[in-house]
C-alpha positions as CSV (number, residue, x, y, z in Angstrom):
1,X,0.0,0.0,0.0
2,X,1.4,3.4,-0.9
3,X,1.8,6.2,1.5
4,X,-1.0,8.1,-0.1
5,X,-3.4,5.1,0.1
6,X,-2.3,4.5,3.7
7,X,-3.0,8.2,4.6
8,X,-6.4,7.9,3.0
9,X,-7.2,4.8,5.1
10,X,-6.0,6.6,8.3
11,X,-8.2,9.6,7.4
12,X,-11.2,7.3,6.8
13,X,-10.5,5.5,10.1
14,X,-10.4,8.8,12.0
15,X,-13.7,9.9,10.4
16,X,-15.4,6.6,11.2
17,X,-14.2,6.7,14.8
18,X,-15.6,10.3,15.1
19,X,-18.9,9.1,13.8
20,X,-18.8,6.2,16.2
21,X,-18.1,8.6,19.1
22,X,-21.1,10.7,18.0
23,X,-23.4,7.7,17.8
24,X,-22.2,6.4,21.2
25,X,-23.0,9.9,22.8
26,X,-26.4,9.8,21.2
27,X,-27.1,6.3,22.4
28,X,-26.0,7.2,25.9
29,X,-28.3,10.3,25.9
30,X,-31.3,8.3,24.8
31,X,-30.5,5.6,27.4
32,X,-30.3,8.3,30.1
33,X,-33.7,9.7,29.1
34,X,-35.3,6.2,29.3
35,X,-33.5,5.5,32.7
36,X,-34.7,8.9,34.1
37,X,-38.3,8.1,33.0
38,X,-38.2,4.7,34.6
39,X,-36.7,6.1,37.8
40,X,-39.3,8.8,38.0
41,X,-42.0,6.2,37.4
42,X,-40.5,4.0,40.1
43,X,-40.2,0.9,37.9
44,X,-37.2,-1.3,37.1
45,X,-38.9,-3.2,34.3
46,X,-41.5,-2.2,31.7
47,X,-43.0,-3.4,28.4
48,X,-42.7,-0.8,25.6
49,X,-44.3,-2.0,22.4
50,X,-42.6,-5.3,21.6
51,X,-39.6,-4.6,23.9
52,X,-39.0,-5.4,27.5
53,X,-36.9,-2.6,29.1
54,X,-35.0,-3.3,32.4
55,X,-33.1,-0.9,34.6
56,X,-32.3,-3.0,37.6
57,X,-29.6,-3.0,40.3
58,X,-27.2,-5.8,39.9
59,X,-24.9,-7.0,42.7
60,X,-21.6,-8.6,41.8
61,X,-18.5,-9.6,43.8
62,X,-15.1,-8.6,42.4
63,X,-11.7,-9.5,43.6
64,X,-9.9,-6.5,45.1
65,X,-6.4,-7.1,43.8
66,X,-5.1,-3.7,45.1
67,X,-6.0,-4.6,48.7
68,X,-4.8,-8.1,48.3
69,X,-1.4,-6.8,47.0
70,X,-1.1,-4.5,50.0
71,X,-1.8,-7.2,52.5
72,X,-0.2,-10.1,50.8
73,X,2.5,-8.7,48.6
74,X,4.6,-11.9,48.4
75,X,1.7,-14.1,47.5
76,X,0.5,-11.5,45.0
77,X,3.9,-11.6,43.3
78,X,3.9,-15.4,43.2
79,X,0.7,-15.5,41.2
80,X,1.4,-12.5,38.9
81,X,2.4,-13.2,35.4
82,X,3.6,-10.8,32.7
83,X,1.5,-10.8,29.5
84,X,2.6,-9.3,26.2
85,X,0.1,-7.7,23.8
86,X,0.1,-5.2,21.0
87,X,-1.8,-1.9,21.0
88,X,-2.9,-0.1,17.9
89,X,-3.5,3.7,18.1
90,X,-3.7,6.6,15.7
91,X,-2.9,10.1,17.2
């Protein structure tokens, strides 16, 4: 691929990412409106047309690796492994 073609692809990528960011913001705004309406109505589940909409509290348990590292540093090091990956970015 020539430098010109590559530059064109990078420009296209940046434009598509900007469009995706705009869509994500629009999606979030609409979700927030629906959540506010459900909260104001005091419901956590409702049927809207053919869709079932839920906005419920979910409880999950997560391992606190920071606290574990502080209290059991040696054991933490024993079970820590280094992982290599590649990161793609366009600035």
